[in-house]
VEXKE-209990 format. One record per residue (C-alpha): residue in three letters; x, y, z. Coordinates in steps of 0.25 Angstrom, whole numbers, plus 5000, padded with zeros to 4 digits. Example, Ala and Ser with C-alpha at 12.3 -4.5 7.8 and 13.67 -1.06 7.14 Angstrom:
// VEXKE-209990
residuo,X,Y,Z
ALA,5049,4982,5031 $
SER,5055,4996,5029 $
// end
This chain:
// VEXKE-209990
residuo,X,Y,Z
UNK,5079,4661,4835 $
UNK,5092,4668,4836 $
UNK,5094,4680,4845 $
UNK,5098,4689,4834 $
UNK,5085,4687,4826 $
UNK,5077,4690,4839 $
UNK,5085,4703,4841 $
UNK,5082,4707,4826 $
UNK,5067,4705,4828 $
UNK,5067,4713,4841 $
UNK,5074,4725,4834 $
UNK,5065,4724,4822 $
UNK,5053,4725,4831 $
UNK,5059,4737,4839 $
UNK,5062,4744,4826 $
UNK,5048,4742,4821 $
UNK,5042,4748,4834 $
UNK,5052,4760,4833 $
UNK,5047,4763,4819 $
UNK,5032,4761,4823 $
UNK,5032,4769,4836 $
UNK,5033,4783,4830 $
UNK,5022,4781,4820 $
UNK,5013,4775,4832 $
UNK,5016,4788,4840 $
UNK,5013,4797,4828 $
UNK,5000,4790,4825 $
UNK,4996,4792,4840 $
UNK,4999,4807,4840 $
UNK,4994,4810,4827 $
UNK,4980,4817,4826 $
UNK,4969,4807,4822 $
UNK,4960,4810,4811 $
UNK,4960,4822,4801 $
UNK,4965,4836,4805 $
UNK,4955,4846,4811 $
UNK,4960,4858,4803 $
UNK,4961,4859,4788 $
UNK,4968,4873,4789 $
UNK,4971,4883,4800 $
UNK,4976,4898,4798 $
UNK,4982,4908,4808 $
UNK,4980,4923,4803 $
UNK,4988,4934,4809 $
UNK,4988,4949,4805 $
UNK,4998,4946,4795 $
UNK,4997,4932,4789 $
UNK,4989,4919,4789 $
UNK,4995,4905,4793 $
UNK,4989,4892,4788 $
UNK,4991,4878,4794 $
UNK,4993,4872,4781 $
UNK,5004,4882,4776 $
UNK,5010,4889,4788 $
UNK,5016,4877,4797 $
UNK,5030,4874,4801 $
UNK,5035,4861,4809 $
UNK,5038,4863,4823 $
UNK,5044,4851,4829 $
UNK,5038,4843,4818 $
UNK,5024,4849,4820 $
UNK,5018,4858,4810 $
UNK,5014,4871,4816 $
UNK,5006,4883,4811 $
UNK,5015,4895,4811 $
UNK,5012,4910,4811 $
UNK,5019,4923,4813 $
UNK,5016,4932,4825 $
UNK,5020,4946,4829 $
UNK,5013,4947,4843 $
UNK,5012,4937,4855 $
UNK,4997,4939,4856 $
UNK,4995,4938,4841 $
UNK,4980,4936,4836 $
UNK,4978,4927,4824 $
UNK,4966,4922,4816 $
UNK,4964,4907,4816 $
UNK,4956,4899,4806 $
UNK,4954,4884,4807 $
UNK,4949,4876,4795 $
UNK,4943,4862,4799 $
UNK,4947,4850,4791 $
UNK,4934,4843,4790 $
UNK,4924,4854,4792 $
UNK,4913,4855,4781 $
UNK,4902,4865,4778 $
UNK,4891,4855,4783 $
UNK,4899,4848,4794 $
UNK,4907,4859,4801 $
UNK,4916,4854,4812 $
UNK,4919,4866,4821 $
UNK,4934,4868,4826 $
UNK,4938,4872,4840 $
UNK,4951,4879,4845 $
UNK,4957,4874,4858 $
UNK,4960,4885,4868 $
UNK,4975,4888,4871 $
UNK,4982,4897,4881 $
UNK,4991,4902,4869 $
UNK,4980,4910,4862 $
UNK,4966,4916,4864 $
UNK,4955,4913,4854 $
UNK,4948,4926,4852 $
UNK,4937,4921,4843 $
UNK,4929,4908,4843 $
UNK,4932,4899,4832 $
UNK,4921,4902,4821 $
UNK,4919,4896,4807 $
UNK,4922,4904,4795 $
UNK,4916,4903,4781 $
UNK,4928,4896,4776 $
UNK,4925,4884,4785 $
UNK,4937,4888,4795 $
UNK,4936,4892,4809 $
UNK,4941,4906,4814 $
UNK,4946,4912,4827 $
UNK,4956,4922,4832 $
UNK,4968,4918,4842 $
UNK,4976,4927,4850 $
UNK,4989,4921,4855 $
UNK,4994,4924,4869 $
UNK,5009,4923,4868 $
UNK,5015,4918,4855 $
UNK,5029,4921,4858 $
UNK,5030,4912,4870 $
UNK,5019,4902,4868 $
UNK,5024,4888,4864 $
UNK,5017,4877,4856 $
UNK,5005,4885,4851 $
UNK,4994,4877,4844 $
UNK,4980,4877,4840 $
UNK,4971,4865,4844 $
UNK,4959,4864,4835 $
UNK,4948,4855,4838 $
UNK,4936,4850,4829 $
UNK,4923,4846,4835 $
UNK,4918,4832,4835 $
UNK,4910,4827,4823 $
UNK,4896,4821,4822 $
UNK,4902,4807,4825 $
UNK,4906,4812,4839 $
UNK,4921,4810,4837 $
UNK,4931,4818,4846 $
UNK,4935,4832,4841 $
UNK,4947,4832,4833 $
UNK,4959,4842,4836 $
UNK,4971,4848,4828 $
UNK,4983,4855,4834 $
UNK,4989,4866,4826 $
UNK,5003,4870,4831 $
UNK,5006,4885,4830 $
UNK,5020,4892,4828 $
UNK,5021,4907,4830 $
UNK,5032,4914,4822 $
UNK,5038,4927,4826 $
UNK,5047,4936,4818 $
UNK,5057,4943,4828 $
UNK,5068,4953,4826 $
UNK,5079,4957,4836 $
UNK,5088,4969,4835 $
UNK,5099,4975,4843 $
UNK,5103,4990,4842 $
UNK,5116,4994,4849 $
UNK,5120,5008,4851 $
UNK,5134,5006,4856 $
UNK,5141,4993,4852 $
UNK,5152,4994,4862 $
UNK,5154,4983,4872 $
UNK,5164,4980,4883 $
UNK,5169,4966,4886 $
UNK,5163,4961,4899 $
UNK,5152,4972,4899 $
UNK,5137,4967,4897 $
UNK,5129,4976,4888 $
UNK,5114,4975,4886 $
UNK,5106,4978,4873 $
UNK,5091,4979,4870 $
UNK,5086,4971,4858 $
UNK,5074,4975,4850 $
UNK,5065,4964,4844 $
UNK,5052,4963,4837 $
UNK,5048,4952,4847 $
UNK,5055,4952,4860 $
UNK,5047,4941,4866 $
UNK,5051,4932,4854 $
UNK,5066,4933,4857 $
UNK,5071,4922,4865 $
UNK,5079,4926,4877 $
UNK,5086,4918,4887 $
UNK,5094,4928,4895 $
UNK,5106,4919,4895 $
UNK,5120,4923,4890 $
UNK,5125,4918,4877 $
UNK,5140,4917,4877 $
UNK,5149,4921,4865 $
UNK,5163,4924,4862 $
UNK,5161,4939,4859 $
UNK,5148,4941,4867 $
UNK,5139,4936,4878 $
UNK,5125,4940,4877 $
UNK,5111,4937,4882 $
UNK,5097,4941,4878 $
UNK,5087,4945,4889 $
UNK,5072,4949,4888 $
UNK,5068,4958,4899 $
UNK,5055,4959,4906 $
UNK,5052,4972,4900 $
UNK,5052,4966,4886 $
UNK,5066,4971,4882 $
UNK,5076,4962,4875 $
UNK,5091,4964,4880 $
UNK,5104,4958,4875 $
UNK,5115,4957,4885 $
UNK,5129,4957,4878 $
UNK,5143,4954,4885 $
UNK,5155,4955,4875 $
UNK,5167,4946,4877 $
UNK,5177,4950,4866 $
UNK,5183,4963,4862 $
UNK,5181,4970,4848 $
UNK,5170,4971,4838 $
UNK,5161,4959,4841 $
UNK,5147,4955,4835 $
UNK,5137,4950,4844 $
UNK,5128,4939,4838 $
UNK,5115,4937,4846 $
UNK,5107,4924,4843 $
UNK,5092,4926,4846 $
UNK,5081,4916,4846 $
UNK,5066,4918,4846 $
UNK,5054,4912,4854 $
UNK,5046,4910,4841 $
UNK,5052,4905,4828 $
UNK,5052,4911,4814 $
UNK,5050,4903,4801 $
UNK,5062,4903,4792 $
UNK,5065,4897,4778 $
UNK,5061,4882,4777 $
UNK,5050,4884,4786 $
UNK,5059,4883,4798 $
UNK,5058,4889,4812 $
UNK,5069,4898,4817 $
UNK,5070,4904,4831 $
UNK,5083,4911,4828 $
UNK,5084,4926,4826 $
UNK,5094,4933,4817 $
UNK,5107,4934,4825 $
UNK,5108,4948,4832 $
UNK,5122,4954,4829 $
UNK,5128,4966,4834 $
UNK,5143,4971,4834 $
UNK,5149,4976,4846 $
UNK,5163,4983,4849 $
UNK,5168,4976,4862 $
UNK,5178,4983,4870 $
UNK,5186,4979,4882 $
UNK,5182,4984,4895 $
UNK,5193,4990,4903 $
UNK,5188,4984,4916 $
UNK,5180,4971,4916 $
UNK,5167,4970,4924 $
UNK,5166,4958,4933 $
UNK,5152,4954,4937 $
UNK,5151,4950,4952 $
UNK,5141,4939,4956 $
UNK,5136,4948,4967 $
UNK,5130,4962,4965 $
UNK,5131,4965,4980 $
UNK,5141,4963,4991 $
UNK,5138,4966,5006 $
UNK,5150,4973,5013 $
UNK,5151,4968,5028 $
UNK,5162,4963,5037 $
UNK,5162,4949,5032 $
UNK,5163,4953,5017 $
UNK,5174,4963,5020 $
UNK,5182,4952,5027 $
UNK,5179,4939,5020 $
UNK,5174,4944,5007 $
UNK,5162,4941,4998 $
UNK,5162,4930,4987 $
UNK,5160,4937,4974 $
UNK,5161,4931,4959 $
UNK,5167,4940,4948 $
UNK,5169,4938,4934 $
UNK,5183,4933,4930 $
UNK,5191,4946,4928 $
UNK,5202,4937,4920 $
UNK,5213,4944,4927 $
UNK,5208,4940,4941 $
UNK,5219,4933,4950 $
UNK,5214,4924,4960 $
UNK,5217,4926,4975 $
UNK,5219,4941,4973 $
UNK,5212,4953,4979 $
UNK,5206,4964,4970 $
UNK,5202,4978,4974 $
UNK,5188,4983,4971 $
UNK,5187,4999,4970 $
UNK,5176,5008,4966 $
UNK,5185,5016,4955 $
UNK,5194,5012,4944 $
UNK,5206,5021,4947 $
UNK,5215,5017,4958 $
UNK,5212,5021,4973 $
UNK,5197,5018,4973 $
UNK,5190,5014,4985 $
UNK,5191,5000,4989 $
UNK,5177,4993,4988 $
UNK,5181,4979,4989 $
UNK,5191,4968,4986 $
UNK,5190,4956,4977 $
UNK,5198,4943,4980 $
UNK,5198,4933,4969 $
UNK,5196,4919,4974 $
UNK,5193,4909,4963 $
UNK,5190,4908,4948 $
UNK,5176,4902,4945 $
UNK,5172,4893,4933 $
UNK,5162,4903,4927 $
UNK,5174,4913,4924 $
UNK,5171,4921,4937 $
UNK,5180,4923,4950 $
UNK,5176,4921,4964 $
UNK,5181,4933,4973 $
UNK,5180,4938,4987 $
UNK,5174,4953,4988 $
UNK,5178,4960,5001 $
UNK,5170,4973,5001 $
UNK,5175,4986,5008 $
UNK,5166,4997,5003 $
UNK,5152,4998,4998 $
UNK,5149,5000,4983 $
UNK,5137,5001,4974 $
UNK,5136,4997,4960 $
UNK,5130,5010,4957 $
UNK,5143,5017,4962 $
UNK,5151,5011,4950 $
UNK,5160,4999,4947 $
UNK,5170,4992,4956 $
UNK,5184,4991,4951 $
UNK,5192,4978,4953 $
UNK,5206,4982,4954 $
UNK,5220,4975,4954 $
UNK,5231,4984,4960 $
UNK,5223,4997,4958 $
UNK,5220,4993,4943 $
UNK,5205,4991,4940 $
UNK,5204,4977,4933 $
UNK,5188,4975,4933 $
UNK,5175,4981,4937 $
UNK,5164,4976,4945 $
UNK,5152,4981,4953 $
UNK,5143,4976,4964 $
UNK,5137,4982,4977 $
UNK,5145,4982,4990 $
UNK,5135,4986,5001 $
UNK,5136,4986,5016 $
UNK,5129,4976,5025 $
UNK,5115,4980,5027 $
UNK,5114,4988,5040 $
UNK,5101,4995,5045 $
UNK,5104,5007,5054 $
UNK,5091,5014,5055 $
UNK,5076,5011,5053 $
UNK,5065,5022,5052 $
UNK,5050,5021,5050 $
UNK,5042,5031,5042 $
UNK,5027,5031,5046 $
UNK,5016,5037,5037 $
UNK,5016,5052,5038 $
UNK,5029,5052,5047 $
UNK,5044,5053,5046 $
UNK,5055,5043,5047 $
UNK,5056,5038,5062 $
UNK,5066,5029,5069 $
UNK,5054,5023,5076 $
UNK,5051,5009,5071 $
UNK,5037,5008,5076 $
UNK,5026,5005,5066 $
UNK,5012,5002,5068 $
UNK,5003,4991,5062 $
UNK,4996,4995,5049 $
UNK,5006,5006,5046 $
UNK,5015,5007,5034 $
UNK,5028,5013,5037 $
UNK,5042,5016,5029 $
UNK,5054,5009,5036 $
UNK,5068,5015,5032 $
UNK,5080,5007,5035 $
UNK,5094,5014,5034 $
UNK,5108,5008,5034 $
UNK,5117,5001,5024 $
UNK,5116,4991,5014 $
UNK,5101,4992,5014 $
UNK,5099,4990,4999 $
UNK,5102,4975,5000 $
UNK,5094,4973,5012 $
UNK,5081,4965,5012 $
UNK,5073,4972,5023 $
UNK,5060,4965,5028 $
UNK,5051,4969,5040 $
UNK,5045,4958,5049 $
UNK,5031,4955,5045 $
UNK,5029,4968,5038 $
UNK,5027,4970,5023 $
UNK,5035,4980,5015 $
UNK,5027,4988,5006 $
UNK,5033,4992,4992 $
UNK,5034,5007,4991 $
UNK,5039,5017,4981 $
UNK,5046,5025,4993 $
UNK,5055,5013,4997 $
UNK,5070,5016,4997 $
UNK,5081,5006,4996 $
UNK,5095,5011,4996 $
UNK,5108,5005,5003 $
UNK,5106,5014,5015 $
UNK,5090,5015,5016 $
UNK,5078,5007,5015 $
UNK,5064,5011,5016 $
UNK,5052,5001,5017 $
UNK,5037,5003,5018 $
UNK,5032,4993,5028 $
UNK,5017,4990,5031 $
UNK,5014,4985,5046 $
UNK,5002,4976,5045 $
UNK,4990,4979,5055 $
UNK,4991,4965,5060 $
UNK,5006,4965,5063 $
UNK,5007,4958,5076 $
UNK,5022,4960,5080 $
UNK,5028,4971,5088 $
UNK,5040,4973,5078 $
UNK,5044,4970,5064 $
UNK,5059,4967,5062 $
UNK,5066,4972,5050 $
UNK,5074,4962,5043 $
UNK,5085,4962,5032 $
UNK,5086,4949,5024 $
UNK,5079,4942,5036 $
UNK,5088,4947,5046 $
UNK,5084,4957,5057 $
UNK,5089,4971,5056 $
UNK,5087,4975,5070 $
UNK,5076,4984,5067 $
UNK,5061,4982,5068 $
UNK,5048,4990,5067 $
UNK,5041,4990,5080 $
UNK,5026,4988,5078 $
UNK,5018,4999,5086 $
UNK,5003,5000,5087 $
UNK,4997,5013,5081 $
UNK,4996,5024,5092 $
UNK,4989,5035,5085 $
UNK,4979,5045,5090 $
UNK,4965,5041,5085 $
UNK,4954,5052,5083 $
UNK,4946,5051,5096 $
UNK,4933,5046,5089 $
UNK,4935,5033,5097 $
UNK,4931,5041,5110 $
UNK,4917,5044,5113 $
UNK,4910,5051,5125 $
UNK,4897,5048,5132 $
UNK,4891,5059,5140 $
UNK,4876,5056,5140 $
UNK,4873,5053,5126 $
UNK,4879,5042,5117 $
UNK,4894,5041,5115 $
UNK,4900,5051,5105 $
UNK,4914,5051,5100 $
UNK,4921,5063,5106 $
UNK,4926,5067,5092 $
UNK,4912,5071,5089 $
UNK,4910,5080,5101 $
UNK,4915,5094,5095 $
UNK,4913,5104,5105 $
UNK,4906,5104,5119 $
UNK,4894,5095,5120 $
UNK,4882,5101,5128 $
UNK,4875,5090,5136 $
UNK,4861,5093,5142 $
UNK,4860,5084,5153 $
UNK,4868,5077,5164 $
UNK,4881,5070,5160 $
UNK,4882,5058,5168 $
UNK,4895,5054,5163 $
UNK,4905,5057,5151 $
UNK,4911,5044,5146 $
UNK,4921,5042,5135 $
UNK,4921,5029,5127 $
UNK,4931,5023,5118 $
UNK,4930,5015,5105 $
UNK,4942,5007,5103 $
UNK,4937,5002,5090 $
UNK,4937,5016,5084 $
UNK,4952,5017,5085 $
UNK,4959,5008,5075 $
UNK,4955,5004,5061 $
UNK,4960,4992,5053 $
UNK,4967,5003,5043 $
UNK,4970,5013,5054 $
UNK,4976,5011,5067 $
UNK,4978,5020,5079 $
UNK,4981,5012,5091 $
UNK,4979,5015,5106 $
UNK,4973,5029,5109 $
UNK,4978,5036,5122 $
UNK,4969,5046,5127 $
UNK,4968,5057,5138 $
UNK,4955,5063,5144 $
UNK,4955,5077,5150 $
UNK,4942,5079,5158 $
UNK,4937,5093,5162 $
UNK,4924,5097,5169 $
UNK,4920,5112,5169 $
UNK,4909,5119,5175 $
UNK,4900,5129,5168 $
UNK,4910,5140,5169 $
UNK,4921,5132,5163 $
UNK,4928,5130,5177 $
UNK,4935,5117,5178 $
UNK,4929,5107,5187 $
UNK,4937,5094,5185 $
UNK,4949,5089,5177 $
UNK,4952,5075,5174 $
UNK,4962,5068,5165 $
UNK,4963,5054,5159 $
UNK,4976,5051,5153 $
UNK,4981,5039,5145 $
UNK,4967,5033,5141 $
UNK,4970,5022,5131 $
UNK,4960,5017,5121 $
UNK,4965,5005,5112 $
UNK,4959,5001,5098 $
UNK,4948,4991,5099 $
UNK,4947,4977,5093 $
UNK,4944,4982,5079 $
UNK,4959,4987,5078 $
UNK,4968,4977,5070 $
UNK,4978,4980,5081 $
UNK,4969,4978,5093 $
UNK,4977,4966,5099 $
UNK,4989,4975,5100 $
UNK,4982,4986,5108 $
UNK,4980,4978,5120 $
UNK,4982,4987,5132 $
UNK,4976,4986,5146 $
UNK,4975,5002,5146 $
UNK,4966,5002,5134 $
UNK,4953,5009,5138 $
UNK,4940,5003,5134 $
UNK,4930,5008,5145 $
UNK,4924,5022,5144 $
UNK,4930,5034,5152 $
UNK,4919,5040,5161 $
UNK,4922,5055,5166 $
UNK,4914,5053,5179 $
UNK,4924,5042,5183 $
UNK,4935,5053,5182 $
UNK,4928,5066,5186 $
UNK,4925,5070,5201 $
UNK,4913,5079,5197 $
UNK,4904,5070,5188 $
UNK,4898,5074,5175 $
UNK,4884,5073,5181 $
UNK,4888,5082,5192 $
UNK,4892,5094,5183 $
UNK,4884,5107,5183 $
UNK,4878,5113,5170 $
UNK,4886,5118,5159 $
UNK,4898,5110,5165 $
UNK,4908,5105,5155 $
UNK,4915,5091,5153 $
UNK,4927,5093,5144 $
UNK,4935,5080,5141 $
UNK,4947,5081,5132 $
UNK,4951,5068,5125 $
UNK,4965,5067,5118 $
UNK,4976,5057,5114 $
UNK,4989,5057,5122 $
UNK,4999,5063,5114 $
UNK,5010,5056,5121 $
UNK,5005,5042,5116 $
UNK,5005,5047,5101 $
UNK,5015,5057,5099 $
UNK,5004,5066,5094 $
UNK,4993,5074,5100 $
UNK,4982,5065,5095 $
UNK,4967,5069,5096 $
UNK,4960,5077,5106 $
UNK,4945,5078,5108 $
UNK,4937,5087,5119 $
UNK,4924,5083,5124 $
UNK,4916,5094,5131 $
UNK,4903,5091,5138 $
UNK,4894,5103,5143 $
UNK,4882,5101,5153 $
UNK,4872,5109,5145 $
UNK,4859,5114,5152 $
UNK,4847,5120,5145 $
UNK,4843,5129,5157 $
UNK,4846,5134,5171 $
UNK,4837,5135,5183 $
UNK,4842,5145,5194 $
UNK,4837,5155,5204 $
UNK,4839,5169,5199 $
UNK,4839,5182,5207 $
UNK,4838,5195,5199 $
UNK,4834,5209,5200 $
UNK,4823,5214,5190 $
UNK,4823,5230,5190 $
UNK,4814,5239,5183 $
UNK,4803,5229,5181 $
UNK,4790,5233,5174 $
UNK,4779,5226,5181 $
UNK,4764,5225,5178 $
UNK,4755,5220,5188 $
UNK,4741,5213,5186 $
UNK,4730,5224,5186 $
UNK,4740,5235,5183 $
UNK,4737,5243,5170 $
UNK,4752,5246,5167 $
UNK,4766,5244,5171 $
UNK,4771,5250,5184 $
UNK,4784,5257,5186 $
UNK,4798,5251,5184 $
UNK,4800,5243,5197 $
UNK,4813,5242,5205 $
UNK,4823,5231,5207 $
UNK,4816,5218,5210 $
UNK,4821,5205,5215 $
UNK,4818,5192,5207 $
UNK,4821,5178,5212 $
UNK,4818,5168,5201 $
UNK,4820,5153,5198 $
UNK,4825,5155,5184 $
UNK,4828,5146,5172 $
UNK,4840,5150,5162 $
UNK,4841,5144,5149 $
UNK,4855,5140,5142 $
UNK,4858,5142,5127 $
UNK,4858,5128,5121 $
UNK,4870,5130,5112 $
UNK,4879,5137,5122 $
UNK,4886,5132,5134 $
UNK,4881,5138,5147 $
UNK,4874,5150,5141 $
UNK,4861,5155,5145 $
UNK,4850,5160,5137 $
UNK,4846,5175,5139 $
UNK,4833,5172,5146 $
UNK,4828,5166,5159 $
UNK,4815,5162,5165 $
UNK,4811,5161,5180 $
UNK,4801,5162,5191 $
UNK,4802,5167,5205 $
UNK,4800,5180,5213 $
UNK,4802,5195,5210 $
UNK,4802,5205,5221 $
UNK,4798,5218,5214 $
UNK,4805,5231,5218 $
UNK,4812,5223,5228 $
UNK,4824,5233,5229 $
UNK,4815,5245,5230 $
UNK,4820,5251,5243 $
UNK,4811,5263,5243 $
UNK,4800,5266,5253 $
UNK,4789,5263,5243 $
UNK,4786,5248,5241 $
UNK,4777,5250,5229 $
UNK,4780,5239,5219 $
UNK,4786,5229,5228 $
UNK,4781,5215,5227 $
UNK,4785,5200,5226 $
UNK,4781,5192,5214 $
UNK,4782,5178,5209 $
UNK,4786,5179,5194 $
UNK,4791,5172,5182 $
UNK,4801,5180,5175 $
UNK,4809,5179,5162 $
UNK,4822,5186,5160 $
UNK,4832,5189,5149 $
UNK,4847,5190,5153 $
UNK,4859,5195,5145 $
UNK,4868,5183,5141 $
UNK,4881,5190,5143 $
UNK,4889,5182,5153 $
UNK,4899,5193,5157 $
UNK,4888,5203,5161 $
UNK,4888,5204,5177 $
UNK,4875,5212,5177 $
UNK,4863,5208,5168 $
UNK,4850,5215,5166 $
UNK,4839,5204,5163 $
UNK,4825,5207,5158 $
UNK,4813,5201,5166 $
UNK,4799,5197,5161 $
UNK,4789,5190,5169 $
UNK,4778,5191,5178 $
UNK,4772,5185,5191 $
UNK,4763,5187,5203 $
UNK,4765,5198,5214 $
UNK,4764,5192,5228 $
UNK,4762,5205,5235 $
UNK,4751,5211,5226 $
UNK,4745,5198,5221 $
UNK,4746,5202,5207 $
UNK,4752,5197,5194 $
UNK,4762,5205,5187 $
UNK,4772,5206,5175 $
UNK,4786,5211,5175 $
UNK,4797,5216,5165 $
UNK,4810,5222,5167 $
UNK,4825,5221,5168 $
UNK,4833,5216,5179 $
UNK,4847,5216,5185 $
UNK,4856,5204,5185 $
UNK,4870,5202,5192 $
UNK,4880,5191,5188 $
UNK,4890,5187,5198 $
// end
């Protein structure tokens, strides 16, 4: 067998395999068995589309097309099974898809079809839409059959351009707004389309506005032709799909600009010693008349004699029709101040614009506390929110950060070239002594010092014990009348009553002024306790930072300070203690509370000598009262009673028992009526303290020792107050 014959046989077999392979692949991918659907229809609010009639081939696959107006279009879907009968119905099922939402369950209608409603999610941007319909298994137990119905949404889109002024200038970009019946269906890339007469690009902004950027290249009356495409196609003659919109045409009158604008690759340049000496690399548009290795002057006005802003030295032409230059700045400039003019021999050749700003320098930092004024003191406290103001030059391009401190966005924030204002929150758990201020990660030399709160707290964390249970001193309003012996006066401190998680006060510096006075108000003793320090307790989030050996935790006893102890004071003596914050530690007066304890008594026992006069006496056995007696002498052990609601004020009555010498001061020759009696007397005294002479009234009775008779007596007396 010849080799040529063998080669011809191999080629024949290879050709047969090539011809059979596509048919084998097609037979493997084709659906097995009869179709599931006999018919399917989509009904919108304007038309009905049938699977048997409204189809178009998309990449060789027939698809059911329908026209839509909204991305979330709602349609009615009807499915007609191919093998269903009245006696043996085979229900259909629609597979779920993220492209649409099935509003109703698939229910059977009278015509044998199944009906439901679909609400599409995003018809414009959704790709490869399809319906997957399944038919349940038959009585023989075969697998359910499935049929895929591809969908093709179609959209009618119009785009219009309205120009109020059709004048353009060469080299100047102008932006126009386009109107469309379906903005989302217009295909935009944002890329420039280059042309001989115009360059243009189409941009869809986030706010739903479609803008056309136009850059003219040639002078005269020129027609701009913009070719647009759609996201969803339209159906044209011959049952063909088209993504092209009608060409958008607009005629413009393009004029020559006297000065051409050259765009720089940088919008901001920093002016410092290095940039003034060596220059900053800058890429400009090719000005066509630029000469290499030449220096051009940059001024802030078109006429000669303008202020020198910078110099441009042309170094090299680039392949993208641009020029590499060195820019040496000499003065600052802002784009908002106007254009910069590139001059050759005092003649303006081109215009450009960019910011020339000084190097970022911080010269002053101030802090504003809540409710205060701007202060150069940079101390802040944990848990505090403050405003920080930085002043200097070139601050608008600064990137300020505070070490471990968050910056809170605020409507009152200021950002200018000379001033920055930030709102900063100091966490309660901040564990450093300072927070450095950085610019672009580099220290600025300034920092915020972290200082613990030192504010006067209301004195309710101080309590006093004088015989009863401890009571906060803020609840003692006015003198406290205490009926008993005060063994000691003890002041106790509650460190956990100072700080709260959301409100910090810090260390409390207190002073005590202790005075003891007698019943007449005369000073007995004076003691002062200065710089008593009470620190917040363990409940404070900053307790670890209050560690101080001088913090007072034990109670303060007055008897440890006084020479004359509290239990040795006379009746109606007063103990006056004034507790207040030390103003020198806070810069403000703080709080002051006075505790006044009065040794109250209910009664007083004393030996009293008085001179009753003009007494009416009636003796036992007599039928009437005798004559008014003379001046008598009474020596009584007497009880006096104090008013319960007043300090050291006696009631107007007394009661006592003792001896009365009747007519003791009758110095006449007759001794009639003289006698000595043991009596019990009640007396009524006037309550005026300023009176030196008083005239009390007496009522009582007793036993006369001389005549051995009982008697009763009533009458006035004479009292002398020294």
